[in-house]
All heavy atoms as an XYZ file, in Angstrom:
751
protein
N     -29.762    -46.491    -17.446
C     -30.998    -47.226    -17.477
C     -32.107    -46.381    -16.872
O     -31.992    -45.913    -15.760
C     -30.862    -48.524    -16.692
C     -29.815    -49.466    -17.224
S     -29.587    -50.831    -16.099
C     -30.284    -52.128    -17.069
N     -33.198    -46.238    -17.603
C     -34.279    -45.377    -17.160
C     -35.220    -46.033    -16.176
O     -35.766    -45.379    -15.309
N     -35.427    -47.328    -16.269
C     -36.406    -48.009    -15.429
C     -35.707    -48.896    -14.406
O     -35.845    -50.104    -14.417
C     -37.338    -48.872    -16.290
C     -38.113    -48.047    -17.289
O     -38.330    -46.870    -17.071
N     -38.533    -48.662    -18.370
N     -34.995    -48.269    -13.487
C     -34.255    -49.048    -12.499
C     -34.673    -48.680    -11.093
O     -35.259    -47.628    -10.841
C     -32.735    -48.830    -12.632
O     -32.447    -47.452    -12.419
C     -32.225    -49.266    -13.983
N     -34.380    -49.580    -10.187
C     -34.563    -49.363     -8.752
C     -33.422    -50.103     -8.063
O     -32.615    -50.739     -8.723
C     -35.920    -49.902     -8.292
C     -36.088    -51.385     -8.426
S     -37.705    -51.865     -7.817
C     -37.534    -53.644     -7.863
N     -33.363    -50.012     -6.767
C     -32.313    -50.687     -6.020
C     -32.930    -51.751     -5.128
O     -34.007    -51.568     -4.570
C     -31.503    -49.678     -5.199
C     -30.744    -48.708     -6.058
C     -31.255    -47.463     -6.343
C     -29.527    -49.076     -6.607
C     -30.563    -46.583     -7.156
C     -28.827    -48.196     -7.421
C     -29.351    -46.946     -7.700
N     -32.232    -52.866     -5.000
C     -32.689    -53.991     -4.186
C     -32.837    -53.562     -2.736
O     -31.962    -52.880     -2.191
C     -31.712    -55.155     -4.307
S     -32.076    -56.516     -3.189
N     -33.930    -53.981     -2.119
C     -34.144    -53.644     -0.713
C     -33.254    -54.475      0.211
O     -33.071    -54.131      1.369
C     -35.612    -53.873     -0.338
O     -35.981    -55.226     -0.571
N     -32.671    -55.566     -0.311
C     -31.813    -56.420      0.506
C     -30.341    -56.080      0.409
O     -29.660    -55.899      1.406
N     -29.821    -55.979     -0.845
C     -28.380    -55.792     -1.011
C     -28.010    -54.461     -1.672
O     -26.845    -54.105     -1.712
C     -27.796    -56.945     -1.829
S     -28.364    -57.002     -3.550
N     -28.988    -53.755     -2.215
C     -28.713    -52.459     -2.822
C     -28.297    -52.507     -4.279
O     -27.993    -51.482     -4.880
N     -28.268    -53.704     -4.878
C     -27.879    -53.834     -6.281
C     -28.950    -53.206     -7.178
O     -30.132    -53.254     -6.889
C     -27.711    -55.317     -6.624
C     -27.227    -55.536     -8.035
C     -27.044    -57.012     -8.346
C     -26.523    -57.086     -9.753
N     -26.766    -58.280    -10.443
N     -28.501    -52.629     -8.293
C     -29.426    -52.008     -9.233
C     -30.215    -53.085     -9.982
O     -29.655    -54.061    -10.470
C     -28.641    -51.143    -10.223
C     -29.503    -50.214    -11.019
C     -28.684    -49.212    -11.819
O     -27.437    -49.231    -11.728
O     -29.294    -48.424    -12.529
N     -31.542    -52.900    -10.040
C     -32.444    -53.863    -10.673
C     -33.382    -53.151    -11.635
O     -33.583    -51.952    -11.539
C     -33.329    -54.556     -9.624
C     -32.680    -55.273     -8.478
C     -33.733    -55.681     -7.466
C     -31.964    -56.492     -8.994
N     -33.987    -53.917    -12.536
C     -35.060    -53.376    -13.370
C     -36.285    -53.217    -12.480
O     -36.524    -54.020    -11.581
C     -35.356    -54.306    -14.547
C     -36.284    -53.702    -15.540
N     -37.641    -53.853    -15.460
C     -36.038    -52.908    -16.613
C     -38.212    -53.194    -16.452
N     -37.258    -52.607    -17.167
N     -37.094    -52.194    -12.704
C     -38.226    -51.910    -11.827
C     -39.286    -53.010    -11.807
O     -40.079    -53.097    -10.882
C     -38.873    -50.577    -12.192
C     -39.564    -50.570    -13.540
C     -40.142    -49.209    -13.886
O     -39.881    -48.237    -13.178
O     -40.866    -49.138    -14.874
N     -39.309    -53.879    -12.810
C     -40.309    -54.940    -12.833
C     -39.845    -56.205    -12.109
O     -40.597    -57.174    -12.005
C     -40.665    -55.293    -14.277
O     -39.540    -55.840    -14.934
N     -38.625    -56.204    -11.575
C     -38.087    -57.392    -10.895
C     -38.867    -57.663     -9.619
O     -39.082    -56.772     -8.813
C     -36.616    -57.192    -10.579
N     -39.280    -58.901     -9.444
C     -39.999    -59.306     -8.236
C     -39.037    -59.787     -7.157
O     -39.355    -59.729     -5.974
C     -41.002    -60.392     -8.574
C     -42.047    -59.951     -9.593
C     -43.377    -60.568     -9.285
C     -44.405    -60.238    -10.334
N     -44.963    -58.963    -10.255
N     -37.871    -60.268     -7.581
C     -36.848    -60.719     -6.641
C     -35.477    -60.337     -7.189
O     -35.277    -60.249     -8.397
C     -36.931    -62.226     -6.436
N     -34.550    -60.120     -6.303
C     -33.194    -59.758     -6.693
C     -32.445    -61.016     -7.143
O     -32.394    -61.999     -6.394
C     -32.475    -59.115     -5.518
S     -30.748    -58.719     -5.849
N     -31.842    -61.005     -8.342
C     -31.078    -62.172     -8.775
C     -29.783    -62.345     -7.975
O     -29.231    -63.434     -7.921
C     -30.781    -61.887    -10.246
C     -30.944    -60.428    -10.414
C     -31.916    -59.977     -9.360
N     -29.324    -61.290     -7.331
C     -28.086    -61.344     -6.560
C     -28.289    -61.981     -5.185
O     -27.584    -62.908     -4.820
C     -27.511    -59.929     -6.421
C     -26.133    -59.926     -5.811
O     -25.308    -60.762     -6.129
N     -25.899    -58.981     -4.925
N     -29.284    -61.492     -4.432
C     -29.473    -61.982     -3.060
C     -30.786    -62.726     -2.860
O     -30.988    -63.346     -1.825
C     -29.376    -60.829     -2.072
S     -30.743    -59.653     -2.158
N     -31.710    -62.634     -3.829
C     -32.979    -63.346     -3.732
C     -34.046    -62.630     -2.928
O     -35.128    -63.182     -2.712
N     -33.779    -61.419     -2.473
C     -34.759    -60.693     -1.663
C     -35.979    -60.316     -2.507
O     -35.842    -59.852     -3.632
C     -34.127    -59.435     -1.078
N     -37.172    -60.538     -1.938
C     -38.409    -60.153     -2.603
C     -38.497    -58.629     -2.617
O     -38.210    -57.971     -1.623
C     -39.625    -60.730     -1.862
C     -39.695    -62.233     -1.894
C     -39.970    -62.761     -3.294
O     -40.736    -62.189     -4.049
N     -39.309    -63.842     -3.649
N     -38.913    -58.085     -3.754
C     -39.013    -56.647     -3.908
C     -40.478    -56.224     -3.814
O     -41.346    -56.860     -4.375
C     -38.439    -56.205     -5.258
C     -37.006    -56.632     -5.478
C     -36.071    -56.108     -4.407
O     -36.032    -54.915     -4.144
N     -35.309    -56.995     -3.799
N     -40.738    -55.166     -3.075
C     -42.094    -54.634     -2.958
C     -42.400    -53.819     -4.200
O     -41.614    -52.967     -4.603
C     -42.215    -53.767     -1.712
N     -43.526    -54.103     -4.800
C     -43.912    -53.341     -5.981
C     -44.579    -52.046     -5.543
O     -45.093    -51.939     -4.437
C     -44.873    -54.153     -6.846
O     -46.032    -54.472     -6.115
N     -44.555    -51.060     -6.424
C     -45.205    -49.800     -6.113
C     -46.688    -50.047     -5.986
O     -47.279    -50.821     -6.714
C     -44.933    -48.768     -7.192
C     -43.551    -48.194     -7.103
C     -43.458    -46.872     -7.806
O     -44.317    -46.472     -8.557
N     -42.395    -46.157     -7.540
N     -47.321    -49.399     -5.031
C     -48.731    -49.591     -4.808
C     -49.022    -50.815     -3.954
O     -50.155    -51.177     -3.753
N     -47.966    -51.467     -3.452
C     -48.194    -52.640     -2.616
C     -48.668    -52.186     -1.240
O     -48.387    -51.085     -0.795
C     -46.935    -53.479     -2.512
O     -45.923    -52.773     -1.835
N     -49.391    -53.065     -0.596
C     -49.951    -52.750      0.713
C     -48.919    -53.021      1.805
O     -48.100    -53.914      1.696
C     -51.187    -53.610      0.926
C     -52.276    -53.296     -0.068
C     -53.407    -54.294      0.064
N     -54.429    -54.019     -0.913
C     -54.608    -54.724     -2.021
N     -53.839    -55.740     -2.290
N     -55.556    -54.406     -2.854
N     -49.012    -52.268      2.857
C     -48.088    -52.384      3.980
C     -48.748    -53.146      5.128
O     -49.895    -52.865      5.495
C     -47.682    -50.990      4.440
O     -47.116    -51.018      5.716
N     -48.017    -54.080      5.706
C     -48.518    -54.859      6.836
C     -48.764    -53.959      8.046
O     -49.784    -54.081      8.733
C     -47.495    -55.942      7.181
C     -47.900    -56.835      8.322
C     -46.866    -57.919      8.571
N     -45.548    -57.399      8.898
C     -45.143    -57.125     10.133
N     -45.935    -57.351     11.147
N     -43.931    -56.652     10.338
N     -47.862    -53.028      8.289
C     -48.006    -52.128      9.437
C     -49.194    -51.192      9.252
O     -49.954    -50.946     10.191
C     -46.692    -51.337      9.682
C     -45.539    -52.304      9.987
C     -46.859    -50.322     10.802
C     -45.755    -53.177     11.211
N     -49.389    -50.690      8.037
C     -50.546    -49.835      7.780
C     -51.844    -50.596      7.999
O     -52.785    -50.082      8.607
C     -50.518    -49.297      6.349
O     -49.417    -48.457      6.155
N     -51.894    -51.829      7.520
C     -53.091    -52.649      7.709
C     -53.343    -52.887      9.202
O     -54.485    -52.821      9.668
C     -52.939    -53.974      6.974
N     -52.272    -53.142      9.959
C     -52.419    -53.366     11.398
C     -52.925    -52.107     12.102
O     -53.793    -52.184     12.976
C     -51.089    -53.818     11.996
N     -52.410    -50.956     11.712
C     -52.870    -49.699     12.323
C     -54.326    -49.403     11.972
O     -55.093    -48.945     12.826
C     -51.960    -48.545     11.901
C     -50.554    -48.584     12.486
C     -49.691    -47.481     11.896
C     -50.600    -48.482     14.002
N     -54.718    -49.674     10.725
C     -56.124    -49.517     10.347
C     -56.996    -50.449     11.185
O     -58.079    -50.074     11.633
C     -56.343    -49.806      8.865
C     -56.042    -48.647      7.955
C     -55.199    -48.818      6.871
C     -56.613    -47.413      8.159
C     -54.920    -47.765      6.017
C     -56.347    -46.352      7.316
C     -55.496    -46.521      6.242
N     -56.548    -51.689     11.390
C     -57.316    -52.654     12.181
C     -57.454    -52.179     13.624
O     -58.514    -52.335     14.232
C     -56.659    -54.029     12.131
N     -56.401    -51.608     14.182
C     -56.440    -51.175     15.575
C     -57.320    -49.946     15.771
O     -58.163    -49.908     16.667
C     -55.022    -50.887     16.076
C     -54.975    -50.569     17.550
C     -55.072    -51.586     18.475
C     -54.838    -49.266     17.985
C     -55.040    -51.307     19.841
C     -54.800    -48.975     19.334
C     -54.902    -49.996     20.264
N     -57.129    -48.921     14.926
C     -57.831    -47.658     15.145
C     -59.208    -47.585     14.485
O     -60.111    -46.949     15.024
C     -56.966    -46.477     14.675
C     -55.772    -46.247     15.546
C     -54.503    -46.550     15.101
C     -55.913    -45.762     16.832
C     -53.401    -46.353     15.905
C     -54.821    -45.559     17.653
C     -53.557    -45.853     17.191
N     -59.365    -48.193     13.316
C     -60.630    -48.094     12.579
C     -61.210    -49.460     12.228
O     -62.040    -49.587     11.335
C     -60.418    -47.280     11.297
C     -59.972    -45.833     11.498
C     -59.565    -45.215     10.174
C     -61.075    -45.031     12.151
N     -60.768    -50.477     12.955
C     -61.199    -51.836     12.649
C     -62.680    -52.069     12.817
O     -63.272    -52.883     12.107
N     -63.318    -51.374     13.730
C     -64.755    -51.542     13.944
C     -65.546    -51.187     12.690
O     -66.652    -51.698     12.485
C     -65.216    -50.676     15.112
N     -64.996    -50.334     11.862
C     -65.672    -49.908     10.634
C     -65.137    -50.627      9.395
O     -65.523    -50.311      8.277
C     -65.524    -48.389     10.458
C     -65.991    -47.629     11.667
C     -65.078    -47.013     12.506
C     -67.338    -47.563     11.988
C     -65.499    -46.335     13.629
C     -67.770    -46.883     13.110
C     -66.851    -46.270     13.940
N     -64.214    -51.551      9.589
C     -63.698    -52.348      8.484
C     -62.675    -51.652      7.618
O     -62.414    -52.084      6.490
N     -62.043    -50.606      8.119
C     -61.080    -49.852      7.298
C     -59.941    -50.738      6.815
O     -59.490    -50.604      5.673
C     -60.526    -48.670      8.094
N     -59.472    -51.649      7.650
C     -58.377    -52.536      7.254
C     -58.819    -53.486      6.145
O     -58.034    -53.833      5.269
C     -57.832    -53.294      8.456
C     -58.807    -54.199      9.134
N     -59.961    -53.742      9.724
C     -58.807    -55.540      9.292
C     -60.625    -54.771     10.232
N     -59.950    -55.877      9.984
N     -60.076    -53.899      6.151
C     -60.578    -54.780      5.101
C     -60.639    -54.040      3.768
O     -60.266    -54.579      2.726
C     -61.960    -55.329      5.461
C     -61.943    -56.264      6.648
C     -61.162    -57.519      6.337
C     -61.255    -58.527      7.453
N     -60.493    -59.722      7.198
N     -61.108    -52.794      3.789
C     -61.125    -51.995      2.558
C     -59.704    -51.786      2.046
O     -59.438    -51.895      0.850
C     -61.813    -50.642      2.788
C     -63.303    -50.748      2.961
C     -63.891    -50.534      4.187
C     -64.126    -51.053      1.886
C     -65.258    -50.624      4.357
C     -65.487    -51.148      2.035
C     -66.059    -50.934      3.282
N     -58.775    -51.489      2.956
C     -57.377    -51.264      2.586
C     -56.768    -52.504      1.938
O     -55.995    -52.404      0.997
C     -56.576    -50.873      3.840
C     -55.097    -50.701      3.595
C     -54.620    -49.603      2.891
C     -54.184    -51.633      4.068
C     -53.261    -49.446      2.661
C     -52.828    -51.481      3.847
C     -52.371    -50.382      3.145
O     -51.034    -50.233      2.914
N     -57.136    -53.690      2.427
C     -56.588    -54.935      1.902
C     -57.343    -55.448      0.682
O     -57.025    -56.509      0.165
C     -56.576    -56.006      3.003
C     -55.646    -55.703      4.172
C     -55.841    -56.708      5.288
C     -54.203    -55.662      3.712
N     -58.332    -54.696      0.209
C     -59.056    -55.065     -1.005
C     -60.197    -56.032     -0.770
O     -60.743    -56.587     -1.718
N     -60.583    -56.240      0.468
C     -61.693    -57.139      0.799
C     -62.937    -56.291      1.083
O     -63.383    -56.163      2.225
C     -61.320    -58.000      1.989
C     -60.014    -58.739      1.806
C     -60.114    -60.126      2.304
C     -58.822    -60.846      2.068
N     -58.929    -61.863      1.084
N     -63.494    -55.745      0.008
C     -64.591    -54.778      0.121
C     -65.840    -55.405      0.729
O     -66.509    -54.785      1.564
C     -64.897    -54.156     -1.262
C     -66.077    -53.215     -1.189
C     -63.665    -53.425     -1.787
N     -66.158    -56.627      0.331
C     -67.343    -57.290      0.880
C     -67.278    -57.425      2.392
O     -68.259    -57.167      3.098
N     -66.125    -57.842      2.893
C     -65.951    -57.957      4.340
C     -65.997    -56.587      5.010
O     -66.545    -56.438      6.099
C     -64.634    -58.655      4.671
C     -64.626    -60.135      4.385
S     -65.837    -61.068      5.340
C     -65.182    -60.888      6.981
N     -65.446    -55.582      4.340
C     -65.494    -54.223      4.883
C     -66.927    -53.736      5.037
O     -67.274    -53.105      6.040
N     -67.763    -54.054      4.066
C     -69.178    -53.656      4.143
C     -69.868    -54.385      5.290
O     -70.670    -53.790      6.023
C     -69.875    -53.908      2.792
C     -69.325    -52.928      1.746
C     -71.382    -53.781      2.916
C     -69.762    -53.199      0.334
N     -69.550    -55.676      5.481
C     -70.122    -56.411      6.625
C     -69.716    -55.770      7.953
O     -70.534    -55.655      8.872
C     -69.653    -57.865      6.595
C     -70.469    -58.819      5.742
C     -69.812    -60.187      5.701
C     -71.876    -58.925      6.250
N     -68.461    -55.362      8.060
C     -68.004    -54.688      9.278
C     -68.794    -53.404      9.496
O     -69.169    -53.084     10.624
C     -66.511    -54.372      9.204
C     -65.600    -55.506      9.581
C     -65.620    -56.713      8.900
C     -64.684    -55.368     10.602
C     -64.780    -57.743      9.236
C     -63.817    -56.393     10.960
C     -63.884    -57.588     10.267
O     -63.037    -58.612     10.607
N     -69.041    -52.655      8.421
C     -69.812    -51.413      8.541
C     -71.249    -51.682      8.987
O     -71.793    -50.973      9.834
C     -69.830    -50.667      7.206
C     -68.624    -49.818      6.883
C     -68.736    -49.259      5.471
C     -68.479    -48.689      7.887
N     -71.856    -52.705      8.422
C     -73.248    -53.014      8.755
C     -73.387    -53.409     10.227
O     -74.345    -53.009     10.896
C     -73.781    -54.137      7.839
C     -73.934    -53.611      6.412
C     -75.109    -54.690      8.346
C     -74.240    -54.682      5.377
N     -72.427    -54.181     10.735
C     -72.531    -54.691     12.097
C     -71.684    -53.940     13.117
O     -71.538    -54.407     14.254
C     -72.163    -56.181     12.122
C     -73.175    -57.043     11.425
C     -72.928    -57.534     10.154
C     -74.390    -57.320     12.021
C     -73.867    -58.306      9.500
C     -75.339    -58.099     11.385
C     -75.085    -58.597     10.120
N     -71.161    -52.769     12.773
C     -70.272    -52.056     13.696
C     -70.972    -51.680     15.003
O     -70.321    -51.611     16.046
C     -69.655    -50.831     13.030
S     -70.808    -49.529     12.638
N     -72.276    -51.504     14.981
C     -73.009    -51.136     16.191
C     -73.042    -52.272     17.219
O     -73.310    -52.036     18.403
C     -74.428    -50.689     15.831
C     -75.228    -51.778     15.182
C     -75.255    -52.110     13.867
C     -76.086    -52.706     15.833
N     -76.078    -53.181     13.648
C     -76.612    -53.565     14.845
C     -76.472    -52.894     17.156
C     -77.490    -54.605     15.146
C     -77.353    -53.924     17.449
C     -77.849    -54.765     16.444
N     -72.758    -53.511     16.797
C     -72.796    -54.653     17.716
C     -71.493    -54.824     18.492
O     -71.449    -55.634     19.413
C     -73.056    -55.965     16.947
O     -71.946    -56.244     16.101
C     -74.343    -55.902     16.157
N     -70.458    -54.141     18.122
C     -69.129    -54.209     18.724
C     -68.409    -55.528     18.426
O     -67.270    -55.713     18.836
C     -69.159    -53.954     20.231
C     -69.700    -52.590     20.669
C     -69.689    -52.475     22.182
C     -68.901    -51.470     20.050
N     -69.050    -56.445     17.726
C     -68.385    -57.688     17.323
C     -67.235    -57.387     16.363
O     -66.139    -57.937     16.526
C     -69.397    -58.687     16.736
C     -70.345    -59.152     17.835
C     -68.693    -59.877     16.096
C     -71.524    -59.950     17.340
N     -67.428    -56.516     15.352
C     -66.299    -56.199     14.469
C     -65.103    -55.602     15.211
O     -63.967    -55.818     14.814
C     -66.883    -55.202     13.470
C     -68.326    -55.538     13.416
C     -68.671    -55.919     14.837
N     -65.359    -54.891     16.301
C     -64.249    -54.334     17.091
C     -63.398    -55.439     17.688
O     -62.167    -55.385     17.652
C     -64.787    -53.460     18.219
O     -65.488    -52.369     17.709
N     -64.045    -56.450     18.232
C     -63.327    -57.573     18.817
C     -62.558    -58.345     17.757
O     -61.376    -58.662     17.937
C     -64.305    -58.495     19.544
C     -63.710    -59.759     20.157
C     -62.727    -59.392     21.264
C     -64.806    -60.644     20.677
N     -63.218    -58.618     16.629
C     -62.570    -59.357     15.537
C     -61.398    -58.548     14.982
O     -60.326    -59.093     14.701
C     -63.590    -59.705     14.439
C     -62.903    -60.345     13.252
C     -64.672    -60.612     14.994
N     -61.577    -57.244     14.827
C     -60.510    -56.388     14.299
C     -59.310    -56.364     15.238
O     -58.168    -56.328     14.774
C     -61.036    -54.975     14.065
N     -59.549    -56.402     16.544
C     -58.431    -56.427     17.486
C     -57.642    -57.727     17.344
O     -56.413    -57.725     17.371
C     -58.916    -56.244     18.928
C     -57.788    -56.195     19.917
C     -56.967    -55.078     19.980
C     -57.531    -57.256     20.760
C     -55.912    -55.016     20.872
C     -56.477    -57.215     21.653
C     -55.666    -56.093     21.711
N     -58.348    -58.834     17.161
C     -57.680    -60.121     16.941
C     -56.900    -60.082     15.632
O     -55.756    -60.544     15.561
C     -58.709    -61.268     16.969
C     -59.288    -61.412     18.371
C     -58.088    -62.580     16.495
C     -60.510    -62.287     18.465
N     -57.494    -59.501     14.589
C     -56.800    -59.383     13.304
C     -55.589    -58.458     13.417
O     -54.571    -58.680     12.752
C     -57.759    -58.893     12.226
C     -58.779    -59.930     11.860
C     -59.849    -59.424     10.910
O     -60.110    -58.205     10.866
O     -60.418    -60.263     10.209
N     -55.686    -57.426     14.247
C     -54.553    -56.528     14.507
C     -53.370    -57.322     15.054
O     -52.241    -57.203     14.566
C     -54.991    -55.436     15.494
C     -53.861    -54.712     16.171
C     -53.074    -53.813     15.463
C     -53.589    -54.912     17.512
C     -52.027    -53.141     16.084
C     -52.559    -54.244     18.140
C     -51.780    -53.348     17.417
N     -53.637    -58.184     16.035
C     -52.572    -59.008     16.620
C     -52.014    -59.973     15.584
O     -50.801    -60.169     15.477
C     -53.088    -59.746     17.867
C     -53.405    -58.731     18.958
C     -52.076    -60.769     18.358
C     -54.137    -59.281     20.150
N     -52.897    -60.571     14.788
C     -52.456    -61.508     13.751
C     -51.580    -60.809     12.710
O     -50.578    -61.372     12.265
C     -53.663    -62.154     13.070
C     -54.388    -63.133     13.975
S     -55.952    -63.736     13.311
C     -55.468    -64.368     11.741
N     -51.946    -59.589     12.327
C     -51.146    -58.836     11.358
C     -49.775    -58.498     11.918
O     -48.773    -58.527     11.204
C     -51.884    -57.571     10.923
C     -53.045    -57.775      9.958
C     -53.910    -56.528      9.880
C     -52.534    -58.160      8.581
N     -49.712    -58.176     13.195
C     -48.420    -57.865     13.808
C     -47.529    -59.097     13.894
O     -46.313    -58.994     13.780
C     -48.613    -57.267     15.204
C     -49.138    -55.849     15.265
C     -49.264    -55.409     16.717
C     -48.254    -54.882     14.503
N     -48.127    -60.262     14.100
C     -47.352    -61.498     14.232
C     -46.992    -62.121     12.887
O     -46.099    -62.964     12.816
C     -48.136    -62.514     15.061
S     -48.356    -61.994     16.772
N     -47.671    -61.703     11.832
C     -47.452    -62.262     10.494
C     -46.123    -61.770      9.927
O     -45.739    -60.617     10.114
C     -48.608    -61.802      9.587
C     -48.613    -62.350      8.194
S     -50.008    -61.700      7.222
C     -51.370    -62.543      7.972
N     -45.419    -62.643      9.241
C     -44.160    -62.224      8.612
C     -44.472    -61.408      7.352
O     -45.569    -61.511      6.793
C     -43.314    -63.434      8.241
O     -43.879    -64.114      7.142
N     -43.503    -60.605      6.931
C     -43.693    -59.799      5.724
C     -43.906    -60.687      4.504
O     -44.709    -60.355      3.634
C     -42.496    -58.872      5.508
C     -42.481    -57.704      6.476
O     -43.563    -57.318      6.948
O     -41.396    -57.190      6.732
N     -43.215    -61.815      4.434
C     -43.386    -62.711      3.300
C     -44.791    -63.289      3.251
O     -45.412    -63.352      2.192
C     -42.353    -63.854      3.348
C     -40.947    -63.378      3.000
O     -40.833    -62.342      2.310
O     -39.999    -64.038      3.419
N     -45.305    -63.709      4.398
C     -46.678    -64.240      4.446
C     -47.682    -63.165      4.049
O     -48.632    -63.427      3.319
C     -47.010    -64.767      5.838
C     -46.294    -66.054      6.159
O     -45.836    -66.739      5.220
O     -46.180    -66.373      7.359
N     -47.474    -61.940      4.564
C     -48.377    -60.847      4.229
C     -48.362    -60.554      2.727
O     -49.412    -60.413      2.109
C     -47.990    -59.577      5.007
C     -48.890    -58.413      4.716
C     -50.096    -58.273      5.363
C     -48.526    -57.464      3.764
C     -50.941    -57.207      5.083
C     -49.347    -56.392      3.479
C     -50.567    -56.261      4.133
N     -47.157    -60.490      2.151
C     -47.053    -60.212      0.712
C     -47.684    -61.314     -0.122
O     -48.322    -61.046     -1.131
C     -45.588    -60.016      0.312
C     -45.051    -58.702      0.789
O     -45.787    -57.725      0.943
N     -43.762    -58.653      1.061
N     -47.509    -62.554      0.302
C     -48.105    -63.677     -0.419
C     -49.628    -63.605     -0.394
O     -50.294    -63.900     -1.364
C     -47.638    -64.986      0.207
C     -47.143    -66.005     -0.764
C     -46.696    -67.318     -0.162
N     -46.298    -67.368      1.238
C     -45.068    -67.139      1.695
N     -44.100    -66.792      0.858
N     -44.793    -67.224      2.973
N     -50.176    -63.167      0.732
C     -51.626    -63.167      0.903
C     -52.303    -61.921      0.339
O     -53.383    -62.009     -0.224
C     -51.961    -63.305      2.392
C     -53.403    -63.549      2.667
C     -53.624    -63.931      4.110
C     -55.085    -64.235      4.350
N     -55.348    -64.648      5.712
N     -51.675    -60.753      0.478
C     -52.347    -59.498      0.149
C     -51.724    -58.682     -0.972
O     -52.310    -57.717     -1.431
C     -52.464    -58.617      1.403
C     -53.262    -59.242      2.498
C     -52.658    -59.653      3.665
C     -54.619    -59.442      2.351
C     -53.392    -60.232      4.688
C     -55.370    -60.012      3.349
C     -54.755    -60.410      4.526
N     -50.513    -58.986     -1.408
C     -49.898    -58.197     -2.476
C     -49.829    -58.974     -3.728
O     -49.318    -59.732     -4.199
C     -48.526    -57.674     -2.066
C     -48.646    -56.535     -1.097
O     -49.580    -55.754     -1.161
N     -47.722    -56.417     -0.178
């Protein structure tokens, strides 16, 4: 089979377009999907400039962060979002951003 991948939960061979494993039910990450940890790191290190918002596809919010970065308010909000991203489950993150 040319278009196969392996399940992230049980290791069974799947078609690359499968969203969930029929064997164990584990949700499969699609290529190009966003990472919760990457988003959290962007929020922590570059959150004042809205880097995490751009990464998550929320360009309008990212531009607002850039416009108001001199006020330090985006830094505070980004730190709160950093904590929220760390506490969020992978399933919740995938449902919201992938």
